[in-house]
C-alpha positions as a Markdown table, in Angstrom:
| # | Residue | x | y | z |
|---|---|---|---|---|
| 1 | Met | 22.9 | -62.7 | 112.4 |
| 2 | Val | 22.6 | -64.6 | 109.1 |
| 3 | Arg | 26.1 | -66.1 | 109.5 |
| 4 | Leu | 25.4 | -67.1 | 113.1 |
| 5 | Ser | 22.1 | -68.7 | 112.2 |
| 6 | Asp | 23.5 | -70.6 | 109.3 |
| 7 | Arg | 26.5 | -71.9 | 111.3 |
| 8 | Tyr | 24.3 | -72.8 | 114.4 |
| 9 | Phe | 21.9 | -74.8 | 112.3 |
| 10 | Lys | 24.7 | -76.7 | 110.5 |
| 11 | Leu | 26.2 | -77.6 | 113.8 |
| 12 | Thr | 23.0 | -78.6 | 115.6 |
| 13 | Asn | 20.3 | -79.3 | 113.0 |
| 14 | Asp | 18.0 | -77.3 | 115.3 |
| 15 | Lys | 15.2 | -75.7 | 113.3 |
| 16 | Ser | 13.6 | -74.1 | 116.3 |
| 17 | Val | 15.6 | -70.9 | 115.8 |
| 18 | Phe | 13.9 | -70.2 | 112.5 |
| 19 | Asp | 10.7 | -68.9 | 114.1 |
| 20 | Ser | 8.4 | -66.0 | 113.0 |
| 21 | Asn | 10.6 | -63.4 | 114.7 |
| 22 | Trp | 13.7 | -64.7 | 112.9 |
| 23 | Asp | 11.8 | -64.8 | 109.6 |
| 24 | Lys | 10.7 | -61.2 | 110.1 |
| 25 | Ala | 14.2 | -60.1 | 110.9 |
| 26 | Met | 15.6 | -61.8 | 107.8 |
| 27 | Arg | 13.1 | -60.2 | 105.5 |
| 28 | Leu | 13.9 | -56.8 | 107.0 |
| 29 | Ile | 17.6 | -57.4 | 106.4 |
| 30 | Val | 17.0 | -58.2 | 102.7 |
| 31 | Lys | 14.6 | -55.2 | 102.4 |
| 32 | Thr | 17.2 | -52.9 | 103.9 |
| 33 | Leu | 20.0 | -54.2 | 101.6 |
| 34 | Arg | 17.7 | -53.5 | 98.7 |
| 35 | Thr | 17.0 | -50.0 | 99.9 |
| 36 | Glu | 20.7 | -49.3 | 100.2 |
| 37 | Gln | 21.3 | -50.3 | 96.6 |
| 38 | Arg | 19.9 | -46.8 | 96.0 |
| 39 | Lys | 18.9 | -47.5 | 92.5 |
| 40 | Asp | 16.9 | -44.3 | 92.3 |
| 41 | Gly | 19.8 | -42.4 | 93.9 |
| 42 | Thr | 18.1 | -41.8 | 97.2 |
| 43 | Ser | 18.0 | -43.4 | 100.7 |
| 44 | Pro | 15.7 | -42.7 | 103.7 |
| 45 | Tyr | 18.6 | -43.3 | 106.1 |
| 46 | Tyr | 21.0 | -40.6 | 107.3 |
| 47 | Phe | 23.2 | -40.0 | 110.3 |
| 48 | Ile | 24.1 | -36.6 | 111.7 |
| 49 | Arg | 25.7 | -35.5 | 115.0 |
| 50 | Lys | 27.8 | -32.6 | 116.3 |
| 51 | Thr | 31.4 | -33.6 | 116.2 |
| 52 | Ser | 34.9 | -32.3 | 115.4 |
| 53 | Ala | 36.0 | -35.7 | 114.0 |
| 54 | Met | 36.2 | -36.1 | 110.2 |
| 55 | Ile | 34.9 | -39.7 | 110.4 |
| 56 | Asp | 31.2 | -39.2 | 110.3 |
| 57 | Ala | 29.0 | -39.5 | 107.2 |
| 58 | Pro | 29.3 | -36.5 | 104.9 |
| 59 | Leu | 26.7 | -34.6 | 102.8 |
| 60 | Phe | 24.1 | -34.2 | 105.5 |
| 61 | Gly | 24.5 | -37.7 | 106.8 |
| 62 | Asn | 23.6 | -39.4 | 103.6 |
| 63 | Gly | 27.2 | -40.2 | 102.4 |
| 64 | Arg | 29.0 | -39.3 | 99.2 |
| 65 | Pro | 27.3 | -39.7 | 95.9 |
| 66 | Val | 27.2 | -43.1 | 94.1 |
| 67 | Lys | 26.3 | -44.2 | 90.6 |
| 68 | Pro | 23.7 | -47.1 | 90.9 |
| 69 | Thr | 25.4 | -50.3 | 90.0 |
| 70 | Gly | 23.7 | -53.1 | 92.0 |
| 71 | Leu | 26.2 | -52.7 | 94.8 |
| 72 | Ile | 25.0 | -52.0 | 98.3 |
| 73 | Cys | 25.9 | -48.8 | 100.1 |
| 74 | Ser | 27.6 | -48.7 | 103.5 |
| 75 | Met | 27.9 | -45.3 | 105.2 |
| 76 | Phe | 30.2 | -46.7 | 107.9 |
| 77 | Arg | 33.0 | -49.3 | 108.0 |
| 78 | Pro | 33.1 | -52.0 | 110.7 |
| 79 | Ser | 35.4 | -49.7 | 112.6 |
| 80 | Asp | 32.5 | -47.1 | 112.8 |
| 81 | Asp | 34.5 | -44.7 | 110.6 |
| 82 | Ala | 32.6 | -43.2 | 107.7 |
| 83 | Thr | 33.3 | -44.7 | 104.3 |
| 84 | Leu | 35.1 | -42.5 | 101.8 |
| 85 | Phe | 33.1 | -44.1 | 98.9 |
| 86 | Pro | 29.9 | -45.8 | 99.9 |
| 87 | Tyr | 30.3 | -49.1 | 98.1 |
| 88 | Leu | 32.4 | -50.9 | 100.7 |
| 89 | Ile | 33.6 | -54.0 | 98.8 |
| 90 | Pro | 34.3 | -56.4 | 101.7 |
| 91 | Ser | 30.8 | -55.7 | 103.1 |
| 92 | Asn | 29.2 | -56.3 | 99.7 |
| 93 | Ile | 31.1 | -59.6 | 99.5 |
| 94 | Phe | 29.9 | -60.5 | 103.0 |
| 95 | Ala | 26.3 | -59.6 | 101.9 |
| 96 | Val | 26.6 | -62.0 | 98.9 |
| 97 | Leu | 27.6 | -64.8 | 101.3 |
| 98 | Ser | 24.7 | -64.0 | 103.7 |
| 99 | Leu | 22.2 | -63.9 | 100.9 |
| 100 | Arg | 23.3 | -67.3 | 99.6 |
| 101 | Gln | 23.1 | -68.7 | 103.1 |
| 102 | Leu | 19.5 | -67.3 | 103.4 |
| 103 | Ser | 18.6 | -68.8 | 100.1 |
| 104 | Glu | 19.8 | -72.2 | 101.2 |
| 105 | Ile | 17.9 | -72.0 | 104.5 |
| 106 | Tyr | 14.7 | -70.9 | 102.9 |
| 107 | Ser | 15.0 | -73.5 | 100.2 |
| 108 | Lys | 16.1 | -76.5 | 102.1 |
| 109 | Val | 14.7 | -75.9 | 105.6 |
| 110 | Leu | 11.8 | -73.6 | 105.5 |
| 111 | Tyr | 10.6 | -74.6 | 102.0 |
| 112 | Asp | 9.8 | -71.0 | 100.9 |
| 113 | Gln | 11.1 | -71.3 | 97.3 |
| 114 | Lys | 9.9 | -67.8 | 96.3 |
| 115 | Phe | 12.0 | -66.0 | 99.0 |
| 116 | Ala | 14.9 | -68.4 | 98.5 |
| 117 | Ala | 14.9 | -67.5 | 94.8 |
| 118 | Glu | 14.7 | -63.8 | 95.6 |
| 119 | Cys | 17.8 | -64.1 | 97.9 |
| 120 | Ser | 19.7 | -66.1 | 95.3 |
| 121 | Ala | 19.0 | -63.6 | 92.5 |
| 122 | Phe | 20.0 | -60.7 | 94.8 |
| 123 | Ala | 23.3 | -62.4 | 95.6 |
| 124 | Glu | 24.1 | -63.0 | 91.9 |
| 125 | Glu | 23.3 | -59.3 | 91.1 |
| 126 | Val | 25.6 | -58.0 | 93.8 |
| 127 | Asp | 28.3 | -60.5 | 93.0 |
| 128 | Gly | 28.2 | -59.5 | 89.3 |
| 129 | Ala | 28.5 | -55.8 | 90.4 |
| 130 | Ile | 31.5 | -56.6 | 92.6 |
| 131 | Lys | 33.3 | -58.2 | 89.7 |
| 132 | Lys | 32.6 | -55.2 | 87.5 |
| 133 | Phe | 33.1 | -52.3 | 89.8 |
| 134 | Gly | 35.1 | -53.7 | 92.8 |
| 135 | Ile | 38.1 | -55.2 | 91.1 |
| 136 | Ser | 41.0 | -53.3 | 89.4 |
| 137 | Asn | 44.4 | -54.2 | 87.9 |
| 138 | His | 47.0 | -53.0 | 90.3 |
| 139 | Leu | 50.4 | -52.0 | 88.9 |
| 140 | Arg | 52.3 | -54.2 | 91.3 |
| 141 | Phe | 49.9 | -57.0 | 92.3 |
| 142 | Gly | 47.7 | -57.7 | 89.3 |
| 143 | Glu | 43.9 | -58.0 | 89.8 |
| 144 | Ile | 42.9 | -57.1 | 93.3 |
| 145 | Tyr | 39.8 | -56.0 | 95.2 |
| 146 | Ala | 39.4 | -52.3 | 95.9 |
| 147 | Tyr | 38.4 | -51.5 | 99.5 |
| 148 | Glu | 35.7 | -49.0 | 98.4 |
| 149 | Ala | 34.2 | -47.7 | 95.2 |
| 150 | Asp | 31.5 | -45.2 | 94.0 |
| 151 | Gly | 30.4 | -46.6 | 90.6 |
| 152 | Phe | 31.8 | -43.5 | 88.9 |
| 153 | Gly | 35.2 | -45.1 | 88.5 |
| 154 | Asn | 36.8 | -43.9 | 91.7 |
| 155 | Lys | 38.2 | -46.5 | 94.1 |
| 156 | Val | 40.1 | -46.6 | 97.5 |
| 157 | Phe | 42.9 | -49.1 | 97.7 |
| 158 | Met | 43.6 | -49.9 | 101.4 |
| 159 | Asp | 42.3 | -52.3 | 104.0 |
| 160 | Asp | 41.0 | -51.8 | 107.5 |
| 161 | Ala | 41.8 | -54.2 | 110.3 |
| 162 | Asn | 38.2 | -55.0 | 111.2 |
| 163 | Val | 35.8 | -57.7 | 109.8 |
| 164 | Pro | 34.6 | -57.8 | 107.1 |
| 165 | Ser | 37.9 | -56.7 | 105.5 |
| 166 | Leu | 39.8 | -57.7 | 102.4 |
| 167 | Met | 42.2 | -59.8 | 104.5 |
| 168 | Ser | 39.2 | -61.5 | 106.2 |
| 169 | Leu | 37.6 | -62.8 | 102.9 |
| 170 | Ala | 39.2 | -66.2 | 103.2 |
| 171 | Tyr | 38.2 | -66.4 | 106.9 |
| 172 | Leu | 34.6 | -65.5 | 106.0 |
| 173 | Gly | 34.6 | -68.2 | 103.3 |
| 174 | Ala | 34.3 | -65.9 | 100.3 |
| 175 | His | 37.6 | -67.2 | 98.9 |
| 176 | Gly | 40.1 | -70.1 | 99.3 |
| 177 | Thr | 43.5 | -69.0 | 100.5 |
| 178 | Ser | 44.9 | -70.1 | 97.1 |
| 179 | Asp | 42.4 | -68.1 | 94.9 |
| 180 | Ile | 44.5 | -65.8 | 92.7 |
| 181 | Ile | 42.5 | -62.6 | 93.3 |
| 182 | Tyr | 42.6 | -63.2 | 97.1 |
| 183 | Met | 46.3 | -64.0 | 97.0 |
| 184 | Asn | 47.0 | -60.8 | 95.0 |
| 185 | Thr | 44.8 | -58.8 | 97.3 |
| 186 | Arg | 46.4 | -60.3 | 100.4 |
| 187 | Arg | 49.9 | -59.5 | 99.1 |
| 188 | Phe | 48.8 | -55.9 | 98.6 |
| 189 | Val | 47.3 | -55.6 | 102.1 |
| 190 | Leu | 50.6 | -56.8 | 103.6 |
| 191 | Ser | 52.7 | -54.4 | 101.6 |
| 192 | Asp | 53.7 | -50.7 | 101.8 |
| 193 | Ser | 51.3 | -50.1 | 98.9 |
| 194 | Asn | 48.6 | -50.3 | 101.6 |
| 195 | Pro | 48.7 | -47.0 | 103.4 |
| 196 | Tyr | 47.4 | -48.6 | 106.6 |
| 197 | Tyr | 50.0 | -51.3 | 106.9 |
| 198 | Leu | 52.5 | -50.3 | 109.5 |
| 199 | Lys | 56.0 | -51.6 | 110.5 |
| 200 | Gly | 57.6 | -50.7 | 113.8 |
| 201 | Phe | 60.0 | -52.0 | 116.5 |
| 202 | Ala | 57.3 | -54.0 | 118.2 |
| 203 | Ala | 55.4 | -55.5 | 115.3 |
| 204 | Glu | 54.1 | -55.1 | 111.8 |
| 205 | Gly | 50.4 | -55.2 | 110.8 |
| 206 | Gln | 47.2 | -53.6 | 109.7 |
| 207 | Ala | 46.2 | -50.3 | 111.2 |
| 208 | Ser | 43.0 | -48.3 | 110.9 |
| 209 | Pro | 42.1 | -44.6 | 110.3 |
| 210 | His | 40.0 | -45.1 | 113.5 |
| 211 | Thr | 43.2 | -45.1 | 115.7 |
| 212 | Gly | 45.6 | -43.0 | 113.6 |
| 213 | Lys | 48.9 | -43.6 | 111.9 |
| 214 | Glu | 50.9 | -45.2 | 114.6 |
| 215 | Lys | 48.8 | -48.0 | 116.0 |
| 216 | Ile | 48.5 | -51.6 | 114.8 |
| 217 | Trp | 45.4 | -53.7 | 115.4 |
| 218 | Pro | 45.9 | -57.2 | 116.9 |
| 219 | Met | 42.7 | -58.1 | 115.0 |
| 220 | Gly | 44.6 | -57.6 | 111.7 |
| 221 | Ile | 47.5 | -59.8 | 112.9 |
| 222 | Ile | 45.0 | -62.5 | 114.0 |
| 223 | Leu | 43.2 | -62.5 | 110.6 |
| 224 | Arg | 46.6 | -62.7 | 108.9 |
| 225 | Ala | 47.3 | -65.9 | 110.8 |
| 226 | Met | 43.8 | -67.2 | 110.4 |
| 227 | Thr | 44.1 | -66.9 | 106.6 |
| 228 | Ser | 47.7 | -68.3 | 106.3 |
| 229 | Glu | 48.8 | -71.8 | 105.3 |
| 230 | Ser | 52.4 | -71.0 | 106.1 |
| 231 | Pro | 53.6 | -72.3 | 109.5 |
| 232 | Glu | 56.3 | -69.7 | 109.5 |
| 233 | Glu | 53.9 | -66.9 | 108.9 |
| 234 | Ile | 51.5 | -68.2 | 111.6 |
| 235 | Thr | 54.4 | -68.5 | 114.0 |
| 236 | His | 55.5 | -64.9 | 113.2 |
| 237 | Cys | 51.9 | -63.6 | 113.9 |
| 238 | Leu | 51.6 | -65.5 | 117.2 |
| 239 | Lys | 54.9 | -64.2 | 118.4 |
| 240 | Met | 53.8 | -60.6 | 117.6 |
| 241 | Leu | 50.5 | -61.1 | 119.4 |
| 242 | Lys | 52.3 | -62.6 | 122.4 |
| 243 | Asn | 54.8 | -59.7 | 122.6 |
| 244 | Ser | 52.1 | -57.0 | 122.2 |
| 245 | His | 49.6 | -57.6 | 125.0 |
| 246 | Ala | 51.6 | -55.3 | 127.4 |
| 247 | Gly | 51.5 | -57.7 | 130.3 |
| 248 | Thr | 47.7 | -57.7 | 130.4 |
| 249 | Gly | 47.1 | -61.1 | 128.9 |
| 250 | Phe | 44.5 | -59.7 | 126.6 |
| 251 | Met | 44.2 | -58.5 | 123.0 |
| 252 | His | 43.6 | -54.8 | 122.7 |
| 253 | Glu | 42.0 | -52.6 | 120.1 |
| 254 | Ala | 45.3 | -51.2 | 118.9 |
| 255 | Phe | 48.8 | -50.7 | 120.1 |
| 256 | Asn | 51.7 | -48.4 | 119.2 |
| 257 | Lys | 53.9 | -50.1 | 116.5 |
| 258 | Asp | 57.0 | -49.1 | 118.6 |
| 259 | Asn | 55.6 | -49.4 | 122.1 |
| 260 | Pro | 52.9 | -52.0 | 123.0 |
| 261 | Ala | 52.4 | -50.4 | 126.4 |
| 262 | Asp | 50.7 | -47.5 | 124.5 |
| 263 | Phe | 47.4 | -49.2 | 123.6 |
| 264 | Ser | 43.6 | -48.5 | 123.4 |
| 265 | Arg | 40.9 | -50.5 | 125.1 |
| 266 | Lys | 42.2 | -52.8 | 127.8 |
| 267 | Trp | 39.3 | -55.1 | 127.2 |
| 268 | Phe | 38.2 | -55.6 | 123.6 |
| 269 | Ala | 35.9 | -58.7 | 123.3 |
| 270 | Trp | 35.9 | -58.8 | 119.5 |
| 271 | Ala | 39.7 | -59.2 | 119.3 |
| 272 | Asn | 39.9 | -61.6 | 122.3 |
| 273 | Thr | 37.2 | -63.8 | 120.8 |
| 274 | Leu | 39.0 | -63.9 | 117.4 |
| 275 | Phe | 42.2 | -64.7 | 119.2 |
| 276 | Gly | 40.6 | -67.6 | 121.0 |
| 277 | Glu | 39.3 | -68.9 | 117.6 |
| 278 | Leu | 42.8 | -68.6 | 116.2 |
| 279 | Ile | 44.4 | -70.6 | 119.0 |
| 280 | Ile | 41.8 | -73.4 | 118.6 |
| 281 | Lys | 42.5 | -73.4 | 114.8 |
| 282 | Val | 46.2 | -73.6 | 115.3 |
| 283 | His | 45.8 | -76.3 | 117.9 |
| 284 | Asn | 43.8 | -78.4 | 115.5 |
| 285 | Glu | 45.9 | -77.8 | 112.4 |
| 286 | His | 49.4 | -76.9 | 113.6 |
| 287 | Arg | 49.7 | -78.0 | 117.2 |
| 288 | Glu | 53.5 | -78.0 | 117.0 |
| 289 | Ile | 53.5 | -74.2 | 116.5 |
| 290 | Leu | 52.0 | -73.5 | 119.9 |
| 291 | Gly | 54.9 | -75.2 | 121.6 |
| 292 | Lys | 57.4 | -73.1 | 119.7 |
| 293 | Val | 55.6 | -69.9 | 120.6 |
| 294 | Ile | 55.0 | -70.7 | 124.3 |
| 295 | Ser | 58.6 | -71.8 | 124.9 |
């Protein structure tokens, strides 16, 4: 909601969206993020249901333990799978971006300097914690972002194909495509060091624990193309997307790496919307590529 509000205003200069309901929602967002820093080790939020799946929040619905660091806890990933360690680094980076956007809106548009300063200070606190607890020196790739951490020194090195993800950090605006830590992280994500990067007869790309060990997510391929400056890589991604829609004309949630006809979710608005955004981006920046892919 913060990202949408910020982008809408910058495109339209329409202040009317920043009404009292919007203000109430933004303050609730910041309050919730503060709560989920869990500085006293507790949270009032929990999620429990009867299920045989091992992808719901453990420890009575409150998630695994964390050591308070200034990072914000996420019990679930964007895929709706439970996090292994509650400090989901891509989501924390996204939170920093949103807090900075809020600070700018409240400072320059709504002239509430007190809340603007609160959002700015909060963003700096989380950003500092990300740098301290969310980055590690990988044996193959140098300094990269972990996907999740717990503040005790434990980290998960992988990426999921949803947004926010490590791959999507350049798409979201957290990094330039040439920033060294993003480049290192991106190389890791697209390698066999990432346990959820799959290669098959039909395509190669990011997977997700949400759909198992055999299925690639078009969303991951789309984000790879969106964050690439290489015409060759973008072309490769577009060809994989073109060849994996199984005759439906739509992007799916996931498809079997060896058989695109084996897919989940015939209609998946999130992936289709991102695909449309990708085509517009390629049309504006690399129009010649579309002709090669279509022909």
